[in-house]
C-alpha positions as CSV (number, residue, x, y, z in Angstrom):
1,M,-19.8,-31.9,-2.3
2,P,-19.0,-28.5,-3.5
3,T,-16.8,-28.2,-6.8
4,T,-13.5,-26.5,-7.0
5,I,-15.3,-23.7,-8.9
6,D,-17.8,-23.1,-6.1
7,T,-15.1,-23.4,-3.5
8,A,-13.2,-20.5,-5.0
9,A,-16.2,-18.5,-5.7
10,Q,-17.6,-19.1,-2.2
11,G,-14.4,-18.3,-0.6
12,L,-14.1,-14.9,-2.7
13,C,-17.6,-14.0,-1.4
14,S,-16.5,-14.7,2.2
15,Y,-13.4,-12.5,1.8
16,I,-15.4,-9.6,0.2
17,D,-18.0,-9.8,3.0
18,A,-15.2,-9.6,5.6
19,S,-13.3,-6.7,3.7
20,P,-15.3,-3.7,3.3
21,S,-12.3,-1.4,3.5
22,P,-8.7,-1.7,2.5
23,F,-7.7,-2.1,6.1
24,H,-10.0,-5.0,6.4
25,A,-8.9,-6.6,3.3
26,C,-5.5,-6.7,4.5
27,A,-6.5,-8.0,7.9
28,E,-8.5,-10.8,6.3
29,A,-5.6,-11.6,3.9
30,A,-3.2,-11.9,6.7
31,R,-5.6,-14.3,8.7
32,L,-5.8,-16.4,5.6
33,L,-2.0,-16.5,5.2
34,E,-1.5,-17.2,8.8
35,G,-3.4,-20.4,8.4
36,H,-0.8,-21.4,5.8
37,G,2.3,-20.7,8.1
38,F,3.1,-17.0,7.4
39,T,4.2,-14.7,10.2
40,A,3.8,-11.1,10.7
41,V,7.0,-8.9,10.8
42,A,7.2,-5.2,11.7
43,E,9.0,-2.7,9.4
44,T,10.8,-1.2,12.3
45,A,12.3,-4.3,13.5
46,A,15.0,-6.5,11.9
47,W,13.8,-9.2,9.6
48,P,14.3,-13.0,10.2
49,S,17.2,-14.5,8.4
50,E,15.8,-17.8,8.5
51,P,14.1,-19.1,5.3
52,G,10.4,-18.9,6.0
53,R,7.0,-17.3,5.2
54,Y,6.4,-13.6,6.2
55,Y,4.0,-10.8,5.8
56,L,3.8,-7.0,6.8
57,I,1.0,-4.6,6.9
58,R,1.3,-0.9,6.2
59,G,-2.3,0.7,6.6
60,G,-4.2,-0.6,3.8
61,S,-1.3,-2.5,1.9
62,L,0.1,-5.7,2.5
63,V,3.5,-7.6,1.3
64,A,3.7,-11.3,1.8
65,W,6.7,-13.4,0.9
66,S,8.4,-16.9,1.1
67,T,12.1,-17.5,0.9
68,E,11.9,-21.2,1.3
69,H,12.5,-21.8,-2.4
70,A,15.3,-19.1,-3.0
71,D,18.8,-20.0,-4.1
72,G,20.9,-17.5,-2.7
73,P,20.4,-13.8,-2.4
74,A,20.4,-12.9,-5.9
75,T,17.5,-15.3,-6.8
76,P,14.9,-13.6,-9.0
77,F,11.6,-12.6,-7.5
78,R,8.1,-13.7,-8.8
79,V,5.7,-11.1,-7.9
80,V,1.9,-11.0,-7.9
81,G,0.3,-7.5,-7.4
82,A,-3.1,-6.2,-6.8
83,H,-4.9,-3.5,-5.1
84,T,-7.3,-3.4,-2.0
85,D,-9.1,-0.3,-2.6
86,S,-12.5,0.4,-4.3
87,P,-14.4,3.5,-5.3
88,N,-17.0,4.5,-2.7
89,L,-18.1,7.5,-0.4
90,R,-15.8,8.5,2.2
91,I,-16.7,10.3,5.5
92,K,-15.4,14.0,5.7
93,P,-13.6,15.0,8.9
94,Q,-16.5,17.4,10.1
95,P,-19.4,15.4,8.6
96,D,-22.6,16.3,10.7
97,L,-25.0,18.1,8.7
98,S,-28.7,19.2,9.1
99,R,-31.0,20.0,6.3
100,A,-34.9,20.4,6.1
101,G,-35.4,18.3,9.2
102,W,-33.0,15.6,8.2
103,Q,-29.8,14.6,9.7
104,L,-27.2,13.8,7.2
105,L,-23.4,13.1,6.9
106,G,-21.0,14.9,4.6
107,V,-19.0,12.6,2.2
108,E,-16.4,12.8,-0.4
109,V,-16.3,10.8,-3.5
110,Y,-13.2,8.4,-3.6
111,G,-11.9,7.2,-6.9
112,G,-14.5,7.1,-10.0
113,P,-17.5,5.3,-8.9
114,L,-20.7,5.0,-11.0
115,L,-22.5,7.4,-8.6
116,S,-25.9,6.4,-9.4
117,S,-25.4,2.8,-8.1
118,W,-25.0,4.1,-4.6
119,L,-28.5,5.5,-4.6
120,D,-31.2,3.9,-2.2
121,R,-28.8,1.3,-0.8
122,D,-28.5,0.4,2.9
123,L,-24.9,1.4,3.8
124,G,-22.8,0.5,6.7
125,V,-19.4,2.3,7.8
126,S,-15.9,0.7,7.8
127,G,-12.3,1.6,8.1
128,R,-9.9,2.8,10.8
129,V,-10.1,5.2,13.7
130,A,-7.3,6.8,15.5
131,V,-7.8,7.2,19.2
132,R,-5.8,8.6,22.0
133,G,-3.5,5.8,23.5
134,T,-3.6,4.7,27.1
135,G,-2.5,7.4,29.4
136,G,-2.9,10.0,26.6
137,T,0.4,8.9,24.9
138,V,1.1,7.3,21.5
139,P,-2.2,7.2,19.4
140,E,-3.7,3.8,18.7
141,T,-5.6,2.6,15.4
142,R,-8.6,0.6,15.7
143,L,-10.5,-1.1,12.8
144,V,-14.3,-0.4,12.7
145,K,-17.0,-2.3,10.8
146,V,-20.4,-1.5,11.2
147,D,-22.6,-3.9,9.2
148,D,-25.8,-2.2,10.4
149,P,-28.0,-0.1,7.9
150,V,-27.1,3.2,9.3
151,L,-26.8,5.4,6.1
152,R,-28.9,5.8,2.7
153,V,-28.4,8.2,-0.1
154,A,-32.0,8.7,-1.1
155,Q,-32.8,9.3,-4.8
156,L,-35.2,12.1,-5.8
157,A,-38.6,10.7,-6.8
158,I,-39.5,10.3,-10.5
159,H,-42.4,12.7,-9.9
160,L,-40.0,15.6,-9.1
161,D,-37.3,14.5,-12.0
162,R,-39.5,13.7,-14.8
163,D,-36.7,13.3,-17.4
164,V,-34.6,10.9,-15.3
165,N,-35.4,7.8,-17.5
166,T,-34.6,9.6,-20.7
167,E,-31.7,11.9,-19.7
168,G,-30.2,10.0,-16.9
169,V,-29.5,10.7,-13.2
170,K,-27.5,13.7,-12.7
171,L,-25.7,14.2,-9.5
172,N,-23.6,16.8,-7.9
173,A,-21.0,15.3,-5.6
174,Q,-21.4,18.2,-3.0
175,Q,-25.3,18.7,-3.1
176,H,-26.9,15.1,-3.7
177,L,-24.7,12.5,-2.2
178,S,-24.9,13.4,1.5
179,P,-26.5,10.1,3.1
180,I,-29.4,10.3,5.5
181,W,-28.9,8.9,9.0
182,G,-31.5,10.3,11.1
183,V,-34.6,12.7,11.5
184,G,-34.0,15.8,13.5
185,T,-33.7,19.7,13.4
186,G,-30.1,19.8,14.6
187,P,-27.0,17.8,13.4
188,G,-26.1,14.5,14.7
189,D,-23.1,13.6,16.9
190,F,-21.1,11.4,14.4
191,T,-17.9,11.6,16.7
192,G,-19.8,10.4,19.7
193,W,-21.4,7.5,17.7
194,L,-18.1,6.6,16.4
195,A,-16.5,6.6,19.8
196,E,-19.0,4.0,21.0
197,Q,-18.3,1.7,18.1
198,V,-14.7,1.5,19.1
199,G,-14.9,1.6,22.6
200,S,-13.6,5.1,23.3
201,A,-14.4,8.4,24.7
202,P,-15.5,11.1,22.1
203,G,-12.7,13.3,23.2
204,D,-10.1,10.6,22.5
205,V,-11.2,10.4,19.0
206,L,-8.4,12.0,17.0
207,G,-9.1,11.2,13.3
208,W,-10.4,8.5,10.9
209,D,-10.3,6.9,7.5
210,L,-13.8,5.8,7.1
211,M,-16.1,4.8,4.1
212,T,-19.5,3.7,3.3
213,H,-20.2,0.1,2.0
214,D,-23.0,-1.6,0.5
215,L,-24.5,-4.2,3.0
216,T,-25.9,-6.5,0.4
217,P,-23.8,-9.7,0.8
218,A,-21.7,-11.1,-1.9
219,R,-23.4,-14.3,-3.5
220,L,-23.7,-16.6,-6.4
221,L,-26.2,-15.6,-9.0
222,G,-27.7,-16.8,-12.1
223,R,-29.9,-19.8,-13.4
224,H,-26.8,-22.1,-12.7
225,R,-25.0,-19.9,-10.1
226,D,-22.2,-19.3,-12.5
227,L,-21.9,-15.7,-11.7
228,V,-20.7,-13.8,-8.6
229,A,-22.6,-10.6,-7.6
230,A,-20.6,-8.6,-5.2
231,P,-19.3,-5.1,-4.2
232,R,-15.6,-4.4,-4.6
233,L,-14.7,-7.1,-7.1
234,D,-12.5,-4.6,-8.5
235,N,-10.1,-5.3,-6.9
236,L,-10.6,-7.8,-4.1
237,A,-11.2,-10.7,-6.6
238,T,-7.5,-10.3,-7.6
239,S,-6.3,-9.7,-4.0
240,Y,-8.2,-12.9,-2.9
241,A,-6.8,-14.9,-6.0
242,G,-3.4,-13.7,-5.0
243,V,-3.7,-14.9,-1.4
244,R,-4.9,-18.3,-2.8
245,A,-2.0,-18.5,-5.2
246,L,0.7,-17.7,-2.8
247,A,-0.6,-20.3,-0.2
248,T,-0.6,-22.7,-2.8
249,A,2.7,-21.8,-4.6
250,V,4.8,-22.0,-1.4
251,E,3.9,-25.7,-0.6
252,E,6.2,-27.1,-3.4
253,A,9.6,-26.0,-4.8
254,P,9.4,-24.6,-8.2
255,A,11.4,-25.9,-11.0
256,R,13.2,-22.7,-11.1
257,P,14.2,-21.1,-8.1
258,S,12.4,-18.0,-6.9
259,T,11.4,-15.9,-4.1
260,Q,7.6,-15.6,-4.3
261,V,5.9,-12.4,-3.5
262,L,2.4,-11.0,-3.0
263,V,1.8,-7.2,-2.9
264,L,-1.6,-5.6,-2.2
265,F,-1.5,-1.8,-2.7
266,D,-4.0,0.6,-1.3
267,H,-4.8,4.0,-3.2
268,E,-4.8,2.6,-6.8
269,E,-8.3,4.2,-7.4
270,V,-6.8,7.7,-6.7
271,G,-3.3,7.5,-8.5
272,S,-1.4,5.4,-5.9
273,M,0.9,8.3,-4.8
274,S,0.9,7.8,-1.1
275,E,3.2,6.1,1.4
276,R,1.5,2.7,0.7
277,G,0.4,3.1,-2.9
278,A,2.1,1.6,-5.9
279,F,4.1,5.0,-6.6
280,S,5.8,4.6,-3.1
281,T,8.8,2.7,-2.1
282,L,6.8,-0.1,-0.4
283,L,7.6,-2.9,-2.7
284,P,11.2,-1.9,-3.8
285,V,12.2,-1.4,-0.1
286,A,10.5,-4.7,0.9
287,L,12.4,-6.7,-2.1
288,E,15.7,-5.2,-1.0
289,R,15.2,-6.2,2.6
290,I,14.3,-9.6,1.7
291,V,17.5,-9.8,-0.3
292,G,19.1,-8.6,2.9
293,T,17.7,-11.4,4.9
294,L,19.4,-13.8,2.5
295,G,22.7,-12.4,3.0
296,G,22.9,-10.1,0.0
297,G,23.5,-6.5,-0.6
298,R,22.8,-3.9,-3.2
299,E,24.5,-5.8,-6.0
300,E,22.6,-9.0,-5.3
301,Y,19.3,-7.1,-5.1
302,L,20.0,-5.5,-8.6
303,R,20.9,-8.9,-9.9
304,A,17.7,-10.3,-8.5
305,L,15.6,-7.5,-10.2
306,A,17.1,-8.1,-13.3
307,G,15.5,-11.7,-13.5
308,T,12.3,-10.7,-11.7
309,V,9.0,-10.9,-13.5
310,I,5.8,-9.1,-11.9
311,A,2.3,-9.9,-12.6
312,S,0.2,-6.8,-11.8
313,G,-3.5,-7.8,-11.5
314,D,-6.6,-5.7,-11.9
315,M,-10.0,-6.6,-13.1
316,A,-10.8,-6.5,-16.9
317,H,-13.9,-5.7,-19.0
318,A,-15.9,-8.6,-20.1
319,T,-17.8,-7.9,-23.4
320,H,-21.3,-6.3,-22.4
321,P,-24.0,-8.0,-24.0
322,N,-26.1,-4.8,-24.2
323,Y,-23.2,-2.6,-25.4
324,A,-21.0,-4.9,-27.5
325,D,-20.2,-2.0,-29.8
326,R,-18.2,-0.4,-27.1
327,H,-15.6,-3.2,-27.2
328,E,-12.8,-4.0,-29.7
329,P,-14.4,-6.5,-32.1
330,Q,-11.4,-8.6,-32.4
331,H,-10.8,-8.9,-28.6
332,Q,-14.1,-10.1,-27.2
333,I,-13.8,-11.1,-23.5
334,A,-16.0,-13.9,-22.3
335,M,-17.1,-14.4,-18.5
336,N,-15.9,-17.7,-17.3
337,G,-13.5,-17.8,-20.2
338,G,-10.3,-17.5,-18.2
339,P,-7.8,-14.9,-17.2
340,V,-7.3,-11.9,-19.4
341,L,-3.9,-10.5,-20.8
342,K,-4.2,-6.6,-20.9
343,V,-2.3,-4.7,-23.7
344,N,-2.0,-1.2,-24.6
345,T,0.6,0.4,-26.9
346,K,0.4,3.8,-25.0
347,L,1.7,1.8,-22.0
348,R,-1.6,2.3,-19.9
349,Y,-0.7,-1.4,-19.2
350,A,2.9,-2.5,-18.8
351,T,2.5,-5.8,-20.8
352,D,5.3,-6.4,-23.4
353,A,6.1,-9.5,-25.4
354,V,8.3,-10.9,-22.6
355,G,5.8,-10.2,-19.9
356,A,3.0,-11.7,-22.1
357,A,5.0,-14.9,-22.7
358,A,5.6,-15.5,-19.0
359,F,1.9,-15.0,-18.2
360,V,0.6,-17.1,-21.1
361,A,3.2,-19.8,-20.0
362,A,1.8,-19.7,-16.5
363,C,-2.0,-20.1,-17.9
364,E,-0.7,-23.2,-20.1
365,Q,1.0,-24.5,-16.9
366,A,-2.1,-24.3,-15.0
367,G,-4.3,-25.7,-17.8
368,V,-6.5,-22.7,-17.9
369,P,-7.4,-20.6,-21.1
370,V,-6.1,-17.1,-21.5
371,Q,-7.8,-14.1,-23.1
372,K,-6.4,-11.0,-24.5
373,F,-8.0,-7.5,-24.2
374,V,-7.2,-4.5,-26.2
375,V,-9.4,-1.2,-25.8
376,R,-11.0,0.0,-29.1
377,S,-8.8,2.5,-30.9
378,D,-11.3,5.4,-30.6
379,L,-11.8,5.1,-26.9
380,P,-9.3,6.2,-24.1
381,C,-7.8,3.2,-22.1
382,G,-7.8,3.1,-18.4
383,S,-4.7,2.4,-16.4
384,T,-3.4,0.4,-13.2
385,V,-0.5,0.1,-11.0
386,G,1.6,-2.3,-13.5
387,P,3.3,0.7,-15.3
388,M,4.2,2.3,-11.9
389,T,5.7,-0.9,-10.7
390,A,7.6,-1.7,-13.9
391,A,9.1,1.9,-13.6
392,L,10.0,1.8,-10.0
393,T,11.7,-1.8,-10.1
394,G,12.8,-2.0,-13.8
395,A,11.3,-5.6,-13.8
396,T,9.5,-7.1,-16.6
397,T,5.8,-6.5,-15.8
398,V,2.7,-8.0,-17.1
399,D,-0.9,-6.5,-16.6
400,F,-3.7,-9.0,-16.4
401,G,-7.1,-9.2,-15.0
402,A,-10.3,-11.4,-14.8
403,P,-13.4,-10.7,-16.6
404,M,-16.3,-8.5,-15.0
405,L,-19.2,-6.2,-15.8
406,S,-20.4,-3.0,-13.9
407,M,-16.9,-2.2,-12.9
408,H,-17.0,0.7,-10.4
409,S,-20.7,0.2,-9.4
410,A,-21.6,-0.3,-5.9
411,R,-22.3,-3.9,-6.9
412,E,-20.3,-5.7,-9.8
413,L,-20.6,-9.1,-11.6
414,A,-18.0,-11.7,-12.3
415,G,-17.7,-15.3,-13.3
416,A,-17.9,-18.0,-10.7
417,A,-15.8,-20.4,-12.7
418,D,-13.1,-17.6,-13.4
419,Q,-12.2,-17.3,-9.8
420,S,-10.6,-20.9,-9.6
421,M,-8.8,-20.3,-12.9
422,Y,-7.6,-17.0,-11.8
423,A,-5.8,-18.4,-8.5
424,G,-4.5,-21.4,-10.5
425,A,-2.8,-19.2,-13.2
426,L,-1.3,-17.0,-10.5
427,A,0.0,-19.9,-8.5
428,A,1.6,-21.2,-11.5
429,F,3.1,-17.9,-12.3
430,L,4.7,-17.8,-8.8
431,S,6.2,-21.3,-9.4
432,P,7.5,-21.3,-13.1
433,A,8.0,-24.6,-14.7
């Protein structure tokens, strides 16, 4: 029989394989939530006033919630947040290129990937396509997921780059990252190929949000299979843990009444300033509408926010064995050592003492260890959606993560045991004792 650790890690692998784009990540999260009684609602429709489990999808973002354990419209929220996007190469609007007898595609770098990790990998294409609707009316969007090896960014041979092993790979995003997808003297027909993938006429393809993805499946790794090797761990590991946590938390009434919420944002890797990013009104508006379904108004909404605590999850840097000097020596982070509390006095993370206490209490409630991450004082600190969410809602917010290596690589590494502890801590956070 598989252990709890194996079940959580294998579930994460399946989720990642099904989610090569933010749109697929939301669709797969919705599928999992529906298996636990969640029902889709439309933002353009009136939301149900009956206590229940609901979710909405806006592009590559998702909000899910349960009002079953609320005690009136001013009940505080417990919110777990994550993001669905990962650094990658995205297809340009007019991508067809021909060079030196090769057919290539024009791509644009999304986020801050380790570009060298994308070289010499078999790549598929995924995302969404907007096509002309039936009768030429309102456009429709269709998901596309091509898991065939159709693209490859070929690295220059060492014979033509003799210093590559001593001076590193030097890549120009415009010149060196165009993936090959055929041999020929003229450009290919990407639009025609894409139309076939979505069952449309080429003239009916109106636009796309498409990206490349590594085709190597997520899998357990190591002598004892105690690691997870996968693409997009940053941040689908938190997205999956949040889905598992919400599905667990809604089954029993918490000791303290709360409205339990999961939010998965798109566009974190490029600043979050979009209609569905963490800088948008997506979460505040959803929370206010939830209060409305409970019979409250603006006053009750503001009272609910005053008691709300938000746990914003993004992955954390485990201490790298080959670069231990890059880490703060008093805050070493162990793989399979439990969730990580992230602290920064410049507010690159939103964690303060109150938020930290809430997260530590949740870890204690779940019976899992907690680690604390601080970046070296002589290195800059990355950021995430926690500070934005805190500023937009005024709610106590804590930033946390799970340990990993190779962050922003095309293929990353996390701990298998951490995945069960991660979801367990978040479930406890959503159901405070």
